[in-house]
MDAnalysis code that builds the backbone (N, CA, C; Angstrom):
import MDAnalysis as mda
import numpy as np

u = mda.Universe.empty(246, n_residues=82, atom_resindex=np.repeat(np.arange(82), 3), trajectory=True)
u.add_TopologyAttr("name", ["N", "CA", "C"] * 82)
u.add_TopologyAttr("resid", np.arange(1, 83))
u.add_TopologyAttr("resname", ["MET", "GLY", "ILE", "ILE", "SER", "GLY", "ILE", "ALA", "VAL", "PHE", "PHE", "VAL", "ILE", "TRP", "TRP", "THR", "ALA", "LEU", "PHE", "THR", "VAL", "LEU", "PRO", "PHE", "SER", "LEU", "VAL", "ARG", "ASP", "GLU", "THR", "GLY", "LYS", "PRO", "ASN", "ASP", "PRO", "LYS", "LEU", "LYS", "VAL", "LYS", "PHE", "LEU", "TYR", "THR", "THR", "LEU", "LEU", "SER", "ALA", "ALA", "LEU", "TRP", "LEU", "CYS", "VAL", "TYR", "GLY", "LEU", "ILE", "GLN", "ALA", "ASP", "ILE", "ILE", "SER", "PHE", "ARG", "VAL", "LEU", "ALA", "ASP", "HIS", "MET", "ILE", "GLU", "GLU", "ASP", "MET", "ALA", "LYS"])
u.atoms.positions = np.array([
    [0.868, -1.167, 0.000],
    [0.000, 0.000, 0.000],
    [0.910, 1.225, 0.000],
    [0.619, 2.130, -0.916],
    [1.396, 3.363, -1.000],
    [0.975, 4.357, 0.075],
    [1.730, 5.428, 0.182],
    [1.467, 6.414, 1.233],
    [0.133, 7.130, 1.021],
    [-0.190, 7.456, -0.226],
    [-1.443, 8.157, -0.510],
    [-2.640, 7.249, -0.219],
    [-2.575, 5.996, -0.679],
    [-3.681, 5.083, -0.402],
    [-3.765, 4.756, 1.087],
    [-2.638, 4.706, 1.781],
    [-2.649, 4.492, 3.225],
    [-3.333, 5.629, 3.962],
    [-3.052, 6.857, 3.538],
    [-3.701, 8.023, 4.145],
    [-5.193, 8.016, 3.832],
    [-5.548, 7.661, 2.607],
    [-6.966, 7.623, 2.221],
    [-7.720, 6.568, 3.029],
    [-7.125, 5.393, 3.197],
    [-7.767, 4.339, 3.978],
    [-7.896, 4.780, 5.434],
    [-6.860, 5.410, 5.983],
    [-6.937, 5.891, 7.364],
    [-8.043, 6.923, 7.508],
    [-8.172, 7.835, 6.541],
    [-9.209, 8.867, 6.614],
    [-10.604, 8.251, 6.599],
    [-10.822, 7.257, 5.749],
    [-12.127, 6.602, 5.686],
    [-12.423, 5.877, 7.003],
    [-11.429, 5.181, 7.534],
    [-11.609, 4.498, 8.817],
    [-11.865, 5.514, 9.919],
    [-11.114, 6.622, 9.934],
    [-11.277, 7.642, 10.980],
    [-12.676, 8.248, 10.917],
    [-13.123, 8.584, 9.731],
    [-14.435, 9.224, 9.570],
    [-15.553, 8.285, 10.021],
    [-15.447, 7.014, 9.662],
    [-16.446, 6.030, 10.078],
    [-16.415, 5.836, 11.587],
    [-15.226, 5.764, 12.158],
    [-15.100, 5.597, 13.603],
    [-15.632, 6.817, 14.346],
    [-15.452, 8.003, 13.788],
    [-15.955, 9.214, 14.437],
    [-17.469, 9.137, 14.624],
    [-18.187, 8.735, 13.586],
    [-19.639, 8.652, 13.704],
    [-20.079, 7.500, 14.598],
    [-19.189, 6.551, 14.829],
    [-19.478, 5.483, 15.778],
    [-19.281, 5.968, 17.210],
    [-18.267, 6.791, 17.441],
    [-17.898, 7.234, 18.785],
    [-18.738, 8.433, 19.260],
    [-19.215, 9.261, 18.353],
    [-19.914, 10.497, 18.740],
    [-21.075, 10.306, 19.722],
    [-21.943, 9.318, 19.561],
    [-23.079, 9.235, 20.483],
    [-22.752, 8.715, 21.882],
    [-21.544, 8.182, 22.105],
    [-21.207, 7.626, 23.420],
    [-21.195, 8.708, 24.488],
    [-21.734, 8.382, 25.646],
    [-21.786, 9.240, 26.849],
    [-22.283, 10.647, 26.535],
    [-23.336, 10.725, 25.770],
    [-23.913, 12.011, 25.406],
    [-25.114, 12.277, 26.300],
    [-25.059, 13.378, 27.064],
    [-26.146, 13.760, 27.953],
    [-26.781, 15.019, 27.384],
    [-28.093, 14.967, 27.187],
    [-28.811, 16.103, 26.609],
    [-29.644, 16.793, 27.679],
    [-29.856, 18.095, 27.490],
    [-30.743, 18.823, 28.390],
    [-32.183, 18.728, 27.873],
    [-33.089, 19.462, 28.488],
    [-34.510, 19.359, 28.120],
    [-34.810, 19.859, 26.708],
    [-33.933, 20.677, 26.132],
    [-34.153, 21.160, 24.762],
    [-33.591, 20.200, 23.709],
    [-32.837, 19.189, 24.143],
    [-32.246, 18.233, 23.220],
    [-30.821, 18.548, 22.852],
    [-30.304, 19.671, 23.379],
    [-28.931, 20.082, 23.091],
    [-27.968, 19.342, 24.026],
    [-26.842, 18.841, 23.515],
    [-25.875, 18.170, 24.397],
    [-25.279, 19.144, 25.405],
    [-25.166, 18.696, 26.660],
    [-24.575, 19.538, 27.703],
    [-23.076, 19.700, 27.501],
    [-22.372, 18.601, 27.476],
    [-20.926, 18.618, 27.289],
    [-20.558, 17.488, 26.339],
    [-20.417, 17.765, 25.027],
    [-20.182, 16.678, 24.077],
    [-18.801, 16.025, 24.182],
    [-17.844, 16.654, 24.870],
    [-16.495, 16.100, 25.066],
    [-15.851, 15.719, 23.735],
    [-15.833, 16.655, 22.808],
    [-15.339, 16.371, 21.466],
    [-13.847, 16.066, 21.423],
    [-13.045, 16.757, 22.246],
    [-11.602, 16.497, 22.229],
    [-11.302, 15.057, 22.623],
    [-11.985, 14.567, 23.653],
    [-11.782, 13.186, 24.095],
    [-12.272, 12.216, 23.024],
    [-13.404, 12.529, 22.404],
    [-13.943, 11.654, 21.366],
    [-13.035, 11.639, 20.140],
    [-12.432, 12.768, 19.792],
    [-11.480, 12.801, 18.676],
    [-10.245, 11.961, 19.010],
    [-9.802, 12.013, 20.257],
    [-8.661, 11.206, 20.677],
    [-8.991, 9.717, 20.582],
    [-10.150, 9.314, 21.114],
    [-10.571, 7.918, 21.034],
    [-10.733, 7.476, 19.587],
    [-11.287, 8.358, 18.760],
    [-11.473, 8.040, 17.347],
    [-10.128, 7.807, 16.672],
    [-9.159, 8.653, 16.966],
    [-7.837, 8.519, 16.366],
    [-7.151, 7.231, 16.821],
    [-7.247, 6.911, 18.108],
    [-6.632, 5.681, 18.607],
    [-7.305, 4.443, 18.018],
    [-8.626, 4.447, 17.972],
    [-9.360, 3.336, 17.378],
    [-9.024, 3.186, 15.898],
    [-8.963, 4.304, 15.193],
    [-8.654, 4.279, 13.764],
    [-7.238, 3.776, 13.513],
    [-6.306, 4.183, 14.346],
    [-4.922, 3.722, 14.183],
    [-4.838, 2.209, 14.366],
    [-5.544, 1.687, 15.364],
    [-5.534, 0.237, 15.594],
    [-6.174, -0.504, 14.417],
    [-7.314, -0.009, 13.942],
    [-7.981, -0.646, 12.803],
    [-7.139, -0.533, 11.534],
    [-6.491, 0.624, 11.341],
    [-5.646, 0.807, 10.158],
    [-4.467, -0.159, 10.191],
    [-3.882, -0.363, 11.360],
    [-2.776, -1.317, 11.471],
    [-3.229, -2.731, 11.111],
    [-4.441, -3.089, 11.512],
    [-4.989, -4.403, 11.137],
    [-5.160, -4.506, 9.624],
    [-5.739, -3.494, 9.017],
    [-5.939, -3.488, 7.566],
    [-4.587, -3.516, 6.853],
    [-3.637, -2.714, 7.331],
    [-2.299, -2.685, 6.732],
    [-1.640, -4.060, 6.819],
    [-1.768, -4.697, 7.973],
    [-1.196, -6.037, 8.137],
    [-1.825, -7.046, 7.195],
    [-3.149, -6.967, 7.014],
    [-3.831, -7.879, 6.086],
    [-3.393, -7.649, 4.650],
    [-3.171, -6.400, 4.295],
    [-2.728, -6.089, 2.943],
    [-1.284, -6.548, 2.735],
    [-0.424, -6.295, 3.702],
    [0.979, -6.700, 3.574],
    [1.139, -8.216, 3.570],
    [0.257, -8.917, 4.286],
    [0.308, -10.379, 4.306],
    [-0.359, -10.964, 3.063],
    [-0.849, -10.099, 2.191],
    [-1.508, -10.480, 0.936],
    [-2.771, -11.304, 1.176],
    [-3.434, -11.040, 2.296],
    [-4.722, -11.662, 2.572],
    [-5.820, -10.863, 1.881],
    [-5.664, -9.542, 1.869],
    [-6.570, -8.646, 1.150],
    [-5.756, -7.989, 0.041],
    [-6.283, -8.010, -1.170],
    [-5.608, -7.351, -2.277],
    [-6.624, -6.512, -3.042],
    [-6.445, -5.207, -3.003],
    [-7.349, -4.315, -3.716],
    [-7.201, -4.485, -5.226],
    [-6.023, -4.852, -5.681],
    [-5.819, -5.071, -7.118],
    [-6.630, -6.273, -7.597],
    [-6.641, -7.339, -6.819],
    [-7.422, -8.526, -7.191],
    [-8.914, -8.186, -7.190],
    [-9.355, -7.437, -6.169],
    [-10.762, -7.028, -6.128],
    [-11.119, -6.169, -7.335],
    [-10.236, -5.257, -7.705],
    [-10.484, -4.402, -8.868],
    [-10.511, -5.233, -10.144],
    [-9.618, -6.205, -10.269],
    [-9.622, -7.072, -11.450],
    [-10.928, -7.862, -11.562],
    [-11.438, -8.356, -10.425],
    [-12.707, -9.083, -10.424],
    [-13.858, -8.156, -10.842],
    [-13.848, -6.919, -10.377],
    [-14.899, -5.990, -10.749],
    [-14.844, -5.664, -12.247],
    [-13.633, -5.526, -12.779],
    [-13.475, -5.262, -14.210],
    [-13.999, -6.456, -15.024],
    [-13.660, -7.663, -14.599],
    [-14.128, -8.849, -15.306],
    [-15.653, -8.942, -15.282],
    [-16.266, -8.606, -14.147],
    [-17.722, -8.631, -14.056],
    [-18.348, -7.591, -14.975],
    [-17.745, -6.413, -15.044],
    [-18.268, -5.369, -15.924],
    [-18.137, -5.757, -17.396],
    [-17.033, -6.385, -17.743],
    [-16.809, -6.763, -19.135],
    [-17.733, -7.908, -19.556],
    [-18.156, -8.738, -18.597],
    [-19.025, -9.879, -18.899],
    [-20.460, -9.425, -19.183],
    [-20.822, -8.235, -18.766],
    [-22.202, -7.748, -18.949],
    [-22.454, -7.284, -20.348],
])
């Protein structure tokens, strides 16, 4: 995996993890507005979670268990068969 694709994969994982982490420990007042969303802590947790998940994905790619090139070749073959 190249540096650009590694950054892109990390960004996608981070963004997905952010929306997973945001609702945790959220206390709302009577108007529905969050009292203290604790965004700095949630961004930290999101980054740590994303780094761990990215390392797993990177390891799978380096071990040649997941290959984006093979997946792309299969998609091209399916498109050409139509």
